[in-house]
DOFI-390154 format. One line per field, with one value per residue (C-alpha): x, y, z negated; residue in one letter; residue number from 1. Coordinates in nm, 3 decimals. Each point is the difference from the previous one (the first is absolute). Last residue first. Example, Ala and Ser with C-alpha at 12.3 -4.5 7.8 and 13.67 -1.06 7.14 Angstrom:
2
px: [1.367 / -0.137] .
py: [-0.106 / -0.344] .
pz: [-0.714 / -0.066] .
aa: [S / A] .
i: [2 / 1] .
This chain:
187
px: [6.169 / -0.091 / 0.075 / -0.236 / -0.281 / 0.046 / -0.006 / -0.323 / -0.159 / 0.098 / -0.149 / -0.321 / -0.016 / 0.052 / -0.277 / -0.242 / 0.067 / 0.212 / -0.104 / 0.231 / -0.251 / -0.189 / -0.251 / -0.032 / 0.192 / -0.252 / -0.305 / -0.217 / -0.342 / -0.243 / 0.178 / 0.079 / -0.361 / -0.109 / 0.258 / -0.146 / 0.139 / 0.351 / 0.005 / -0.047 / 0.314 / 0.223 / -0.284 / 0.058 / -0.238 / -0.249 / -0.039 / 0.034 / -0.287 / -0.217 / 0.062 / -0.067 / -0.321 / -0.128 / 0.095 / -0.172 / -0.314 / -0.006 / 0.046 / -0.280 / -0.230 / 0.081 / -0.070 / -0.338 / -0.089 / 0.092 / -0.204 / -0.304 / 0.044 / 0.027 / -0.300 / -0.279 / 0.171 / 0.054 / -0.373 / -0.075 / 0.241 / -0.157 / -0.340 / 0.115 / 0.181 / -0.306 / -0.227 / 0.231 / 0.022 / -0.377 / -0.289 / -0.288 / -0.351 / 0.049 / 0.310 / -0.089 / 0.259 / 0.316 / -0.181 / -0.227 / -0.044 / 0.121 / 0.291 / 0.086 / 0.002 / 0.216 / 0.246 / 0.003 / 0.059 / 0.261 / 0.180 / -0.018 / 0.167 / 0.273 / 0.052 / 0.357 / -0.018 / -0.293 / 0.011 / 0.145 / -0.216 / -0.304 / 0.082 / 0.056 / -0.322 / -0.208 / 0.146 / -0.054 / -0.359 / -0.061 / 0.158 / -0.227 / -0.305 / -0.283 / 0.140 / -0.268 / -0.272 / -0.321 / 0.150 / -0.143 / 0.224 / -0.003 / 0.056 / 0.286 / 0.167 / -0.039 / 0.151 / 0.297 / 0.068 / -0.044 / 0.238 / 0.252 / -0.019 / 0.027 / 0.311 / 0.160 / -0.076 / 0.145 / 0.299 / 0.130 / 0.325 / 0.075 / -0.360 / 0.000 / 0.312 / -0.162 / -0.314 / 0.192 / -0.108 / -0.154 / 0.128 / -0.140 / -0.348 / 0.000 / 0.097 / -0.260 / -0.266 / -0.194 / -0.312 / -0.239 / 0.202 / -0.112 / 0.249 / -0.106 / 0.031 / 0.374 / 0.073 / 0.213 / 0.166 / 0.116 / -0.125] .
py: [-1.918 / -0.370 / -0.008 / 0.295 / -0.160 / -0.333 / 0.176 / 0.183 / -0.325 / -0.169 / 0.287 / -0.028 / -0.377 / 0.059 / 0.262 / -0.234 / -0.273 / -0.296 / -0.362 / -0.290 / -0.275 / -0.018 / 0.217 / 0.365 / 0.142 / -0.144 / 0.154 / -0.259 / -0.050 / -0.143 / 0.103 / 0.346 / 0.050 / -0.066 / 0.243 / 0.297 / 0.328 / -0.105 / -0.276 / 0.263 / 0.186 / -0.162 / 0.042 / 0.375 / 0.168 / -0.285 / -0.064 / 0.365 / 0.087 / -0.279 / 0.110 / 0.362 / -0.086 / -0.210 / 0.269 / 0.269 / -0.208 / -0.067 / 0.372 / 0.093 / -0.258 / 0.137 / 0.357 / -0.104 / -0.180 / 0.306 / 0.224 / -0.226 / -0.016 / 0.384 / 0.090 / -0.083 / 0.205 / 0.279 / -0.008 / 0.045 / 0.295 / 0.149 / -0.029 / 0.176 / 0.272 / 0.063 / 0.012 / 0.248 / 0.222 / 0.045 / -0.228 / 0.040 / -0.133 / -0.273 / -0.139 / -0.368 / -0.275 / -0.082 / -0.173 / 0.304 / -0.072 / 0.356 / -0.069 / -0.312 / 0.207 / 0.261 / -0.273 / -0.151 / 0.334 / 0.111 / -0.331 / 0.043 / 0.339 / -0.177 / 0.006 / -0.002 / 0.354 / -0.074 / 0.265 / 0.279 / -0.084 / -0.017 / 0.338 / 0.171 / -0.142 / 0.092 / 0.353 / 0.059 / -0.121 / 0.229 / 0.295 / -0.061 / 0.047 / -0.236 / -0.314 / -0.190 / 0.047 / -0.109 / -0.327 / -0.135 / -0.309 / -0.008 / 0.375 / -0.011 / -0.288 / 0.176 / 0.316 / -0.196 / -0.153 / 0.337 / 0.168 / -0.280 / 0.046 / 0.379 / -0.039 / -0.242 / 0.222 / 0.310 / -0.179 / -0.154 / -0.192 / 0.082 / -0.063 / -0.329 / -0.109 / 0.089 / -0.192 / -0.317 / -0.142 / -0.345 / -0.348 / 0.014 / 0.070 / -0.326 / -0.196 / 0.191 / -0.104 / 0.208 / -0.156 / 0.221 / 0.304 / -0.047 / 0.171 / 0.285 / 0.260 / -0.061 / 0.064 / 0.316 / -0.018 / -0.348 / -0.347] .
pz: [0.390 / -0.027 / -0.373 / -0.073 / 0.201 / -0.178 / -0.341 / 0.095 / 0.114 / -0.327 / -0.202 / 0.201 / -0.068 / -0.372 / -0.006 / 0.179 / -0.250 / 0.096 / 0.026 / -0.074 / -0.081 / 0.325 / 0.173 / -0.109 / 0.296 / 0.245 / -0.168 / -0.162 / 0.147 / -0.257 / -0.317 / 0.133 / 0.105 / -0.358 / -0.141 / 0.191 / -0.131 / -0.103 / 0.259 / 0.269 / -0.103 / 0.261 / 0.252 / 0.005 / 0.245 / 0.020 / -0.372 / -0.084 / 0.234 / -0.139 / -0.359 / 0.083 / 0.185 / -0.292 / -0.254 / 0.207 / 0.037 / -0.377 / -0.071 / 0.242 / -0.159 / -0.346 / 0.123 / 0.145 / -0.324 / -0.208 / 0.231 / -0.043 / -0.378 / -0.013 / 0.219 / -0.241 / -0.272 / 0.255 / 0.077 / -0.370 / -0.012 / 0.314 / -0.169 / -0.318 / 0.193 / 0.216 / -0.306 / -0.176 / 0.310 / 0.034 / 0.088 / -0.243 / 0.061 / -0.261 / 0.175 / 0.003 / -0.001 / 0.192 / 0.287 / 0.031 / 0.372 / 0.065 / -0.234 / 0.198 / 0.319 / -0.176 / -0.098 / 0.350 / 0.174 / -0.251 / 0.036 / 0.379 / -0.027 / -0.193 / -0.373 / -0.133 / -0.140 / -0.233 / -0.276 / 0.214 / 0.302 / -0.227 / -0.158 / 0.335 / 0.145 / -0.305 / -0.021 / 0.372 / -0.023 / -0.300 / 0.185 / 0.299 / -0.218 / -0.092 / -0.157 / -0.186 / -0.256 / 0.171 / 0.122 / 0.323 / 0.003 / 0.381 / 0.034 / -0.253 / 0.186 / 0.336 / -0.150 / -0.138 / 0.342 / 0.174 / -0.245 / 0.057 / 0.378 / -0.033 / -0.217 / 0.245 / 0.300 / -0.170 / -0.152 / 0.321 / -0.038 / -0.363 / -0.107 / 0.195 / -0.187 / -0.332 / 0.098 / 0.085 / 0.334 / -0.005 / -0.085 / -0.354 / 0.136 / 0.193 / -0.311 / -0.207 / 0.250 / 0.253 / 0.151 / -0.202 / 0.110 / 0.360 / 0.228 / 0.227 / -0.277 / -0.041 / 0.367 / 0.006 / -0.340 / 0.081 / -0.069] .
aa: [X / X / X / X / X / X / X / X / X / X / X / X / X / X / X / X / X / X / X / X / X / X / X / X / X / X / X / X / X / X / X / X / X / X / X / X / X / X / X / X / X / X / X / X / X / X / X / X / X / X / X / X / X / X / X / X / X / X / X / X / X / X / X / X / X / X / X / X / X / X / X / X / X / X / X / X / X / X / X / X / X / X / X / X / X / X / X / X / X / X / X / X / X / X / X / X / X / X / X / X / X / X / X / X / X / X / X / X / X / X / X / X / X / X / X / X / X / X / X / X / X / X / X / X / X / X / X / X / X / X / X / X / X / X / X / X / X / X / X / X / X / X / X / X / X / X / X / X / X / X / X / X / X / X / X / X / X / X / X / X / X / X / X / X / X / X / X / X / X / X / X / X / X / X / X / X / X / X / X / X / X / X / X / X / X / X / X] .
i: [187 / 186 / 185 / 184 / 183 / 182 / 181 / 180 / 179 / 178 / 177 / 176 / 175 / 174 / 173 / 172 / 171 / 170 / 169 / 168 / 167 / 166 / 165 / 164 / 163 / 162 / 161 / 160 / 159 / 158 / 157 / 156 / 155 / 154 / 153 / 152 / 151 / 150 / 149 / 148 / 147 / 146 / 145 / 144 / 143 / 142 / 141 / 140 / 139 / 138 / 137 / 136 / 135 / 134 / 133 / 132 / 131 / 130 / 129 / 128 / 127 / 126 / 125 / 124 / 123 / 122 / 121 / 120 / 119 / 118 / 117 / 116 / 115 / 114 / 113 / 112 / 111 / 110 / 109 / 108 / 107 / 106 / 105 / 104 / 103 / 102 / 101 / 100 / 99 / 98 / 97 / 96 / 95 / 94 / 93 / 92 / 91 / 90 / 89 / 88 / 87 / 86 / 85 / 84 / 83 / 82 / 81 / 80 / 79 / 78 / 77 / 76 / 75 / 74 / 73 / 72 / 71 / 70 / 69 / 68 / 67 / 66 / 65 / 64 / 63 / 62 / 61 / 60 / 59 / 58 / 57 / 56 / 55 / 54 / 53 / 52 / 51 / 50 / 49 / 48 / 47 / 46 / 45 / 44 / 43 / 42 / 41 / 40 / 39 / 38 / 37 / 36 / 35 / 34 / 33 / 32 / 31 / 30 / 29 / 28 / 27 / 26 / 25 / 24 / 23 / 22 / 21 / 20 / 19 / 18 / 17 / 16 / 15 / 14 / 13 / 12 / 11 / 10 / 9 / 8 / 7 / 6 / 5 / 4 / 3 / 2 / 1] .
């Protein structure tokens, strides 16, 4: 989702995983503050209209204060996170608002959304770390086969590297030292 097509997408189909992959609000503010701010104001306005709260944001300064405060409190949120959180607020998934929807209610709901978001983000980060570790291990195994046994001992038992066969095997460091000595003698 981008700032230009956010209204075309159905917020009811948006998941926290999808929202996590979106554009960070602070980054969007740096790239195009005017469009980002107007998008967030529209999102908040749609939420207020749906909830139909009698005591809600009325002036532009109140909208600006809410947006600035939420960006400060939740800097890791993406535009999609905002969209999903405000959609959930409109559905009153975080509880009723008793005809009041001001800064305190937005902060409370964004905090509850952040609590829902944290386990999902943790899982995504663990999956990324596992993928990185797997790719690193595979890369090291193919780049430096001498060290492959260090990272993959099962493969070393099944297919022994040539230099490891027999009783008189040398370590990689010992073989390198021998090569260096041979080079120095041949000079």
